[in-house]
C-alpha positions as CSV (number, residue, x, y, z in Angstrom):
1,X,-3.6,-62.5,-11.9
2,X,-5.6,-62.6,-15.3
3,X,-3.3,-62.8,-18.4
4,X,-3.9,-60.1,-20.8
5,X,-4.4,-60.4,-24.6
6,X,-1.8,-58.3,-26.4
7,X,-4.1,-57.4,-29.2
8,X,-6.3,-55.1,-26.9
9,X,-4.7,-51.8,-25.5
10,X,-5.4,-50.7,-22.0
11,X,-7.4,-47.6,-21.7
12,X,-5.5,-44.5,-20.3
13,X,-7.6,-42.2,-18.3
14,X,-7.8,-38.8,-19.8
15,X,-5.9,-36.3,-17.8
16,X,-5.7,-32.9,-19.7
17,X,-3.1,-31.7,-17.3
18,X,-0.8,-34.3,-18.6
19,X,-1.9,-34.1,-22.2
20,X,-1.2,-30.5,-22.4
21,X,2.2,-28.9,-21.8
22,X,0.9,-25.4,-21.3
23,X,-2.0,-24.1,-19.2
24,X,-4.7,-24.3,-21.9
25,X,-6.9,-27.1,-20.6
26,X,-8.5,-28.1,-23.9
27,X,-8.1,-30.9,-26.3
28,X,-9.5,-30.5,-29.9
29,X,-9.3,-32.7,-32.7
30,X,-10.9,-35.0,-35.5
31,X,-11.1,-38.7,-35.1
32,X,-11.4,-41.0,-38.1
33,X,-13.2,-44.3,-37.0
34,X,-13.3,-44.9,-33.2
35,X,-10.2,-46.2,-31.6
36,X,-9.8,-49.3,-29.5
37,X,-9.5,-47.2,-26.3
38,X,-12.7,-45.3,-26.8
39,X,-14.5,-48.8,-27.5
40,X,-13.6,-49.7,-23.9
41,X,-15.7,-48.4,-20.9
42,X,-14.1,-45.3,-19.4
43,X,-14.7,-42.0,-17.8
44,X,-12.6,-38.9,-17.2
45,X,-12.7,-35.5,-15.3
46,X,-13.2,-33.4,-18.3
47,X,-16.3,-32.5,-20.3
48,X,-16.5,-34.1,-23.7
49,X,-18.5,-32.6,-26.7
50,X,-18.6,-34.8,-29.9
51,X,-20.0,-33.7,-33.3
52,X,-20.6,-36.7,-35.7
53,X,-19.6,-35.3,-39.0
54,X,-20.0,-38.6,-40.9
55,X,-21.0,-42.3,-40.4
56,X,-23.1,-44.2,-37.9
57,X,-22.5,-45.9,-34.7
58,X,-23.6,-46.3,-31.0
59,X,-22.8,-44.5,-27.8
60,X,-23.2,-46.1,-24.3
61,X,-23.3,-43.4,-21.6
62,X,-24.1,-44.3,-18.0
63,X,-26.0,-47.3,-19.0
64,X,-28.1,-45.6,-21.7
65,X,-27.7,-46.7,-25.2
66,X,-27.8,-44.1,-28.2
67,X,-27.5,-44.7,-31.9
68,X,-25.8,-41.8,-33.7
69,X,-25.6,-40.5,-37.2
70,X,-24.1,-37.7,-39.0
71,X,-25.2,-34.3,-37.5
72,X,-25.7,-35.5,-34.0
73,X,-23.9,-33.7,-31.2
74,X,-23.2,-35.6,-27.9
75,X,-22.6,-34.0,-24.6
76,X,-20.7,-36.2,-21.9
77,X,-20.3,-34.8,-18.5
78,X,-17.2,-35.4,-16.3
79,X,-17.2,-38.8,-14.7
80,X,-19.9,-40.3,-16.9
81,X,-19.1,-43.9,-17.8
82,X,-19.2,-44.2,-21.6
83,X,-17.9,-46.0,-24.6
84,X,-18.6,-45.8,-28.4
85,X,-18.3,-48.1,-31.3
86,X,-18.9,-47.5,-35.1
87,X,-21.1,-49.2,-37.6
88,X,-19.7,-47.5,-40.6
89,X,-17.1,-44.7,-41.6
90,X,-17.3,-42.4,-38.5
91,X,-15.6,-39.1,-38.5
92,X,-16.0,-37.0,-35.2
93,X,-15.1,-33.7,-34.2
94,X,-14.1,-33.9,-30.4
95,X,-13.6,-31.1,-27.8
96,X,-12.6,-32.1,-24.2
97,X,-12.2,-29.3,-21.6
98,X,-12.0,-29.0,-17.8
99,X,-15.0,-27.6,-16.1
100,X,-12.8,-25.0,-14.4
101,X,-12.5,-23.3,-17.9
102,X,-16.0,-22.4,-17.8
103,X,-16.0,-21.2,-14.2
104,X,-13.2,-21.4,-11.7
105,X,-14.8,-19.7,-8.7
106,X,-13.3,-16.3,-9.4
107,X,-15.9,-14.7,-11.5
108,X,-19.4,-13.3,-11.0
109,X,-22.1,-15.3,-9.4
110,X,-24.2,-15.6,-12.5
111,X,-21.5,-17.6,-14.1
112,X,-22.1,-20.2,-11.7
113,X,-25.3,-21.4,-13.4
114,X,-23.5,-22.5,-16.5
115,X,-21.0,-25.0,-15.3
116,X,-23.9,-27.0,-13.7
117,X,-25.4,-27.1,-17.3
118,X,-23.7,-30.5,-17.9
119,X,-24.6,-31.9,-14.4
120,X,-28.2,-31.2,-15.3
121,X,-27.9,-32.5,-18.9
122,X,-26.8,-35.8,-17.2
123,X,-29.8,-35.9,-14.8
124,X,-32.2,-35.4,-17.7
125,X,-30.5,-38.1,-19.8
126,X,-30.1,-35.4,-22.4
127,X,-26.8,-36.6,-24.1
128,X,-27.8,-36.4,-27.8
129,X,-28.5,-33.0,-29.5
130,X,-30.1,-33.9,-32.8
131,X,-30.3,-31.2,-35.8
132,X,-34.0,-30.7,-35.3
133,X,-33.4,-29.4,-31.6
134,X,-33.7,-25.6,-30.8
135,X,-30.3,-23.9,-30.7
136,X,-28.6,-26.7,-32.5
137,X,-27.2,-24.3,-35.2
138,X,-25.8,-22.0,-32.5
139,X,-24.1,-25.0,-30.8
140,X,-22.7,-26.3,-34.0
141,X,-21.4,-22.8,-35.1
142,X,-19.7,-22.5,-31.8
143,X,-18.0,-25.9,-32.2
144,X,-16.8,-25.2,-35.6
145,X,-15.5,-21.8,-34.5
146,X,-13.5,-23.8,-31.8
147,X,-12.1,-26.0,-34.4
148,X,-11.2,-23.1,-36.7
149,X,-9.4,-21.0,-34.0
150,X,-7.5,-24.1,-32.9
151,X,-6.4,-25.0,-36.4
152,X,-5.2,-21.5,-37.2
153,X,-3.7,-20.7,-33.8
154,X,-3.5,-17.0,-34.4
155,X,-2.5,-14.7,-31.5
156,X,-5.2,-15.0,-28.9
157,X,-6.8,-18.1,-30.2
158,X,-7.1,-19.5,-26.6
159,X,-9.3,-16.8,-25.5
160,X,-11.4,-17.3,-28.7
161,X,-11.8,-20.9,-28.0
162,X,-12.9,-20.1,-24.3
163,X,-15.4,-17.5,-25.7
164,X,-16.8,-20.0,-28.1
165,X,-17.0,-22.6,-25.3
166,X,-19.0,-20.3,-23.2
167,X,-21.3,-19.5,-26.2
168,X,-21.7,-23.2,-26.7
169,X,-22.5,-23.8,-23.1
170,X,-25.1,-21.1,-23.0
171,X,-26.8,-22.5,-26.0
172,X,-26.7,-26.0,-24.6
173,X,-28.4,-24.7,-21.5
174,X,-31.2,-22.9,-23.6
175,X,-31.6,-26.2,-25.7
176,X,-32.3,-28.3,-22.6
177,X,-34.5,-25.6,-21.2
178,X,-33.1,-26.2,-17.7
179,X,-34.7,-25.0,-14.6
180,X,-32.0,-25.1,-12.1
181,X,-32.9,-26.2,-8.6
182,X,-29.7,-25.0,-6.8
183,X,-26.6,-23.1,-7.5
184,X,-23.2,-24.6,-7.7
185,X,-21.0,-24.4,-4.5
186,X,-17.7,-24.1,-6.1
187,X,-17.5,-27.8,-7.0
188,X,-14.4,-27.4,-9.0
189,X,-12.4,-26.2,-5.9
190,X,-13.9,-29.2,-3.8
191,X,-13.0,-31.6,-6.6
192,X,-9.3,-30.7,-6.3
193,X,-9.6,-31.1,-2.6
194,X,-10.4,-34.8,-3.1
195,X,-7.5,-35.7,-5.1
196,X,-5.8,-37.8,-2.4
197,X,-9.1,-39.8,-2.2
198,X,-9.1,-40.4,-5.9
199,X,-5.5,-41.6,-5.8
200,X,-6.3,-43.9,-2.9
201,X,-9.1,-45.5,-4.7
202,X,-7.0,-45.9,-7.9
203,X,-4.3,-47.9,-5.9
204,X,-6.6,-49.9,-3.7
205,X,-9.7,-50.5,-5.6
206,X,-9.3,-54.4,-5.7
207,X,-9.4,-54.5,-2.1
208,X,-11.9,-53.5,0.6
209,X,-12.2,-49.7,1.0
210,X,-13.9,-48.2,4.1
211,X,-15.5,-44.7,3.8
212,X,-13.9,-43.9,7.3
213,X,-10.5,-44.4,5.6
214,X,-11.3,-42.1,2.7
215,X,-12.7,-39.4,5.1
216,X,-9.5,-39.4,7.1
217,X,-7.4,-38.7,4.1
218,X,-9.0,-35.2,4.0
219,X,-9.5,-34.8,7.8
220,X,-13.3,-35.0,7.6
221,X,-16.0,-36.8,9.5
222,X,-17.7,-39.7,7.5
223,X,-21.1,-38.0,7.4
224,X,-19.6,-34.7,6.1
225,X,-17.4,-36.5,3.7
226,X,-20.3,-38.4,2.1
227,X,-22.2,-35.0,1.8
228,X,-19.4,-32.8,0.4
229,X,-18.1,-35.7,-2.0
230,X,-21.5,-36.1,-3.5
231,X,-21.9,-32.3,-4.1
232,X,-18.4,-32.1,-5.6
233,X,-18.4,-35.2,-7.9
234,X,-22.0,-36.1,-8.5
235,X,-21.6,-39.5,-7.1
236,X,-21.6,-40.9,-3.5
237,X,-18.1,-42.4,-2.6
238,X,-19.6,-45.9,-2.8
239,X,-20.8,-45.0,-6.3
240,X,-17.5,-43.5,-7.4
241,X,-15.8,-46.7,-6.1
242,X,-18.1,-49.0,-8.0
243,X,-17.7,-46.9,-11.1
244,X,-13.9,-47.1,-11.0
245,X,-14.3,-51.0,-10.3
246,X,-16.6,-51.4,-13.3
247,X,-14.2,-49.5,-15.6
248,X,-11.3,-51.9,-14.5
249,X,-13.7,-54.9,-15.0
250,X,-14.7,-53.8,-18.4
251,X,-11.2,-53.6,-19.5
252,X,-10.5,-57.1,-18.3
253,X,-13.5,-58.4,-20.1
254,X,-12.2,-57.1,-23.4
255,X,-8.5,-57.6,-22.9
256,X,-8.6,-61.2,-21.3
257,X,-10.3,-64.4,-21.4
258,X,-10.6,-64.7,-17.7
259,X,-13.7,-66.1,-16.0
260,X,-16.2,-63.5,-15.1
261,X,-16.3,-64.7,-11.5
262,X,-12.5,-64.2,-11.3
263,X,-12.6,-60.6,-13.0
264,X,-15.3,-59.6,-10.5
265,X,-13.0,-60.6,-7.6
266,X,-9.9,-58.9,-9.1
267,X,-12.0,-55.7,-9.7
268,X,-12.8,-55.6,-5.9
269,X,-16.3,-57.1,-5.9
270,X,-17.1,-59.4,-3.0
271,X,-19.8,-61.3,-4.8
272,X,-20.7,-62.3,-8.3
273,X,-24.4,-61.0,-8.0
274,X,-23.3,-57.5,-6.8
275,X,-20.9,-57.3,-9.6
276,X,-23.5,-58.3,-12.3
277,X,-26.0,-55.9,-10.8
278,X,-23.5,-52.9,-10.8
279,X,-22.1,-53.7,-14.2
280,X,-25.8,-53.8,-15.7
281,X,-26.5,-50.5,-13.9
282,X,-23.6,-48.5,-15.3
283,X,-23.3,-50.3,-18.8
284,X,-26.8,-51.5,-19.7
285,X,-25.4,-54.9,-20.4
286,X,-24.6,-58.2,-18.7
287,X,-20.9,-58.8,-18.4
288,X,-21.2,-61.9,-20.8
289,X,-22.9,-59.8,-23.3
290,X,-20.4,-56.8,-22.9
291,X,-17.7,-59.1,-24.4
292,X,-19.5,-59.1,-27.7
293,X,-18.1,-55.6,-28.3
294,X,-14.7,-57.3,-29.2
295,X,-16.0,-57.8,-32.6
296,X,-15.9,-54.0,-33.1
297,X,-12.4,-53.5,-32.0
298,X,-10.6,-56.4,-33.7
């Protein structure tokens, strides 16, 4: 087992259901600087919107690097691997919410289009909304309204926050000028269906995981499992497993002085070339270069 360095904290996967004690699935706040956990590669089930109020820095999202400055708005979809590190004096307004808050399958069919806005943004590599973009002011106004309502917590503020989130989502869709190719098939419901699969991967990522084993956990054939899993999560089962392993490996690279070949093995990769290829795909960096991020979190 690789020995950890105490100076680095482990990243804790964002789970809004555990963060919040009530049934309001939103986390809202301001961050001053970028904490150590956010400097480590991670992903979560919720959608994240970040408004850069002050400062400069860098985002790495699914292997694509973006410099940022005051005024930029970032859209990070569920299960997108990302990290951030600051160059100077960063203050962010951050909103995290579960996709089901926008559409939970119980409304009208026209609402289904808007939950896929964030999936489409990911496909288009459109993570950064600059002040020059169309509908920028409307998006920013909605974010500031969310912050205002959450701070005041007047009666009914939860509904006002949800209304502002809906307004923001519509304007993001307009900003991206998306032509949807297909409608959403209740992905939120399917996502919950795969919870036993996610838990199994979390507990067994360091060993060999067979797709047939995962399919049996939800009583599906392997072929049907592959199809429905991809529609529900945006990743194939193999991609999801590799992402999870890369997240764990990135933590070990920052937290330990272990050899890269040992970290690859502990994260579940059978060969070093495959590990390096996957790491480069999802982070945009080689493992040895990724360790240079340590200087930003000391």
